N, C-alpha and C positions, 0 to 999 in steps of 0.2 A: 604260914601262908605267904606266898611270894607277892611282893608289891610291884613286880616288874610289869610294865605296861605292854599290852598286846600291840604289836606293830603291824600296820596294814599298808601294803603297797597298792596304790590305785592307778588305773589307767582310764582316762576319760577325757572329755572336753575339759578345758581349763576350769577348775572349780570356782573361779572368781569371774567367769564369763557369764553373759546373760542367757546363754542357750538353755534349752530344757534339760539336757544332759548335765551341763555345768551347774545349773541351779539345784537339781536333785542331788548331785554329788556334794555340793556345798551344804545343803540341809542335813544330809546324813552324817557327813564328817563333823559338822558343827555339833550335832547331838552326841556323837561318840567322844569327841574331844572334851566336851564339857563334863562328861562323866568322870574324867580323870583316870580312866582305865586304859586309854588307847593313845598311841602316837601314830602319825601318818606320814608316809612319803608318797607324794602325788606326781605321776608322770602326766603332765598337763598339755594336751594337744588341741587340735582342731581349729586353732585360731592363728592369725599372723602375729608373731611376737616381735616386740620392739627390740628385745635382747633375750639372751638365753641364760642369763645368770640365775642361779637358784634363788628362790624367793621364800620369805617367811611372812606371817601375819603378825601384827603387833600384839594381838590377843593371845595367840597360842605359841609364839616363839619357836623354839627348837622342837616342840611337839608336832609341828606340821611343816614339813619341808616340801616345796613345790619346785619341780624341775620342768621348765618349758621345753617342748619338743615339737618337731614337725610331724604332721599326721598324728599318729598315736604311738610313735616310737618304732622300734625295730628289735629283732632278737638280741643284738649286741647290747642295746640299752637296757633291756630287761635283765639279761644275764649280769650286767654290771651292777644294776640296782640290787639284785638278790645277793651278789657277793659282798657289796659294800654295806648294805643296810640290814641284811639278814631278817627279812620280814617273816611274820607268822602266817600271814594270809595275803594272797594276791587277789584283788578285787577289781574287776574291769566291767565297763558299761558302755554300751551303744550297740548299733546295728552289727550283726555278726559278720557282714561283709568286710568290716574293717579289721578283723582279728584272725583271718585265716593263718597269717604268719605266726601268730601266737600259739594256735592249736598245733601248728606244724612242729613246735618244740615242746609240746606238753609233757613228753616223757622226761625231758630235762628238768622242767619246772616242778612237776609234781613229785619228783624225787626229793625236793627241798621244801616245797610250800604248796598247800592246797589252792586250787583255782576256783574262785567264786565269781560267777557271771551274773550280772543284773541285766536281764534279757527282755527285749521287746520283739514281738512279731504281730503284724496288724490283723491278718485275716487268714481264713482257710482259702484254698485247700491246704491240708497239712503239709508243711515243708519237710518231707521225709529226707531230702538231701542234707538237712541240718543234723541228722542223727549222728554222724561221726563226730561233729563238733560237740554236740550235747554229751555224748558218751566219753568225750575227752575232758570233761569238766567235773570237778568234785561236787559242786553245789550250784544249782541254778535258782536264782530269785526272779520271779516273774512280775512284770510291770502291771499286768491287767489279767482279768479272768479269761479273756481270749487267749493271751499268751500262755497262761497257766494250763489251760486245756490242751493247747498245741504241744507244749513240752511233755506233759504227762502222757499224751497219746503217742508221740513220736519216739520218746525215750523213757519208757516207764520205769526203768531201773535206776535212773539218775535221781539223786536227792533233790527235791524241788520244794520251794517255799514261795507262796504268794505274798508279794510285798508291793502294794500299789504306791503311786506317787503321793507326795505329801505337799501341803502348803502351810504357811504360818497363819494360824487362826487369828492372831492379834494384828496381823498386817492386812489380811484380806477378809474384811467383814463389812457388814452393813453400816453405813455412816449416817449420822443424824441428818434430817432433811434440810436444815438450815445450812449445814456445812456443804452439802451436795449442791444446793442452789447457788451458794457463793462460788464454789469451785467451777460450776458450769458457766456462770456469768464471767468469771475471770478468764476462762478458757476460750471465750469468744466463739462458741459453737452454735450460738443462737438457741431458739426454743422449739425447733422442729423435732419431730420424731428422730431419735438418734440411734443409729446402728453402729456398733463398735467392732472393729476387726483388729486383733492384736496377735500377729504372727510374723515370722520372717518371710520376706518376699522371696519365696522359693517355689519351684515348679509344683511340688506336691501340695503346697498350701493353697493352690488355686486362687492366687491373688488377683490375677487379671479376670478370671471368670467371675469372681465376686463383684467386680465393677460392672461387667456386662449384665449380670443378673440384677444388680441394683438399678441399673438404667431401665431394665424392663419393668421393675417395680415402680420406679418414678413415672414411667410412661402411663401406668395404670392409675396411679393415685395423684399425680401432679408433681412437677419438679420443685415446687415450693413447699412440699409437705414433709420432706425427710432429708437427713444428712447422713452420709457414711464417713465415719472417722476411722482412718487406718493408721495404726501405730506401727510403722515399718519404714524401711528405706525404699523409696519408690524407684530407685535405680540400682538395686542390689544386683551384682553380676550373676547371681544364681537364680534370679527371677526375671520378671518382665519389666519393661519400662512403663511404670504405672502412670507417669505424667503424660506420656505419649498416648496411652489408652484413653485417659479422660479428655485429652484434647481431641482425639479422633471421634469420641462419642459426644462431644459438645457439652461435657459436664464441667464447665469452667466458671460457673457462677456460684461456687460454694457448695455444690451438691456433694462433692467428695473433698474431704480435708485430710491432710497428712500431719501426723505427729512425728517429728524427726529426731528429737533429742533423746538421749538416754535418760530414763525416768526411774527414780527410786521407788521401791515397792509401795511406800505410803501414797505417793502421787498416782501410781498405777492403780491402786485400789480405788482412789477417788474417780478415776476415769471409768472403771467398771460401774461404780455407783451412779454416775451421772448418765450412763447409757440406758436406753430403754430395752436393748437386747444386744447380746454379743453373738457374733456369727463365727463359726468354724466349719469350713466345708472342704477340708483336706480330702484328697483321694486315698490317703493312708495316714493314720495318726496313732502313734504308740499309746499315748494317754490323752493329750490335749490339755496342757497346763492353762492356757488362756481361758478356756471355757470352764475349767475346774475352778480357777480363781474367780471367775464371774459368778458362778453358783455360790461360792463362799460369801460373796458380797450380795447375794440374793437378787441378782440380775439374771433374767431368763436367757437361755441360749437356744440357738438354732444350729444344728450340726448334721453332718452326714453320718450314716450308721457304719462306721469303720473303727477298728481297733478299740482303744479305751473309751472313745466317745460313746460307744454302745453302752458301756458300763455306767457312764454318767447319766444316761437316760434311765437306766435301771435304778440307780441310786435315788434319782429324783422321784421316780414312781413308788419306791419303797418308803419314801418319807424321810430319808436321811438328810434331805435339804428342805428347809422350810417352804411350805406352799402358801404362806400367808402374806408374802411380799406384795405391797401395793403396785409396784412396777409390773409384776407378773399379771396382776389383775388388769392393769392398764393395757398391757399388750393383748390379753385375751379379749378384752372388751373393745379394743381399738378398731375403728372401721377399716383401717388399712391392712389388718392382719390377714384376712383371707387372700388378698392379692399377693402379699409377700410370700405366703406359703406355696403359691402355685408356680413360683419361679424356680427352675432347676428341680433338684430332688432332695433337698435337705429334710431331715426329720426334726421335730420340735420337742423340746422339753416341756412337759405339762406337770 
C-alpha cells in the first residue's frame, strides 16, 4: 500500500484570515493535515497582502504551502501550480461569480486533476444560469440544505455531497456563569440587556439597518434598558459609516458599543456567552457562522430567513441545540422581547 500523501490544491480566501471562507478552509485543512494522509498547496486570496512570498505554518511545515495572490488568482497561476506541484485534487470555495475564469479553462484542468467545488447559494429561484458551471465541475459539496437542493435541481447529473459548515466544539461552548460574569464586568458593557452583532460591516450584512432597528427597539422599551455590541469595523470601506449613523440617531450615550480589535476564538466565545441574544439579519447568508457559534454557546439568536440561517432555525427546532439554556428562558420571559420582535422582519430561534 502506497504511503504517498494525497496532495490538494486549494483556492479560497487566505486560510489564516478571519473571514467565513478563510475560517472554514482552515478548519477543513487542519483536519486533513492532522490525519497525516494529505499535503496542501493553498492559493490564498481575497485580502490585501503585505508581501507575496510563499508561507508555511510552524505546525505543518512543508505539508502546507500557502501562496498569497490578488483576488483568487488567474488561469496562468493555476496552470503553474498544477505543473509545479502536481496535485491530486483541485478544491475551490466561495461565491461562483469569482470563478468564471476557472470554469473557462475547465477542459485543461480536468485533463490533469478533478475539480471539487465547495459551493454556497442563498435562496431560490433556482439559478439555472449556474448549470454550465455546475456541469463543468467533477464534485460539488454544498454548504447548506438550501444550496444542496438548488444544485441537485439545477444539475442533477453532477456528483453532489452535503457538507455544512463546522465550528470547534471545544472553543465555542457554554461557559460557567462565574466566568461569564467576570468577563462581562471586565468588558465594561454594563448590566443592560445585551444584543451582540458579529459580522463584517458590509452591505449584505445590514449593519446600518441593525442600528436603525435597534433605535426603534430602544424607543419602545427605553434607551437605558439595552446595549448593542457590534464586533466589527465601523468604517469598513465595503460597509456604512456606523459611527456617523449612531451620531445621526443620537445613540452616543453607550447605547451602541463597538468591539474593534481582532479577537481570538476563546475570547469571542465569551462574548457570545455574555450576550443575551445574537442578531444576524443579512439579506443573503450562506450559512451564518456568527449565529452558529452563538448557538453552540447556547445563546439564542434572531435571524432573517435566508440561506443557511433557515437551517439553523430547523436545527434548533429539531433539538440539535439545547433548549435548556437559562439565557434563552430569560429572553423568552423578558418583558422587552415582544417589542424587539416587532422591529423589521427577523425570525427568532425558539
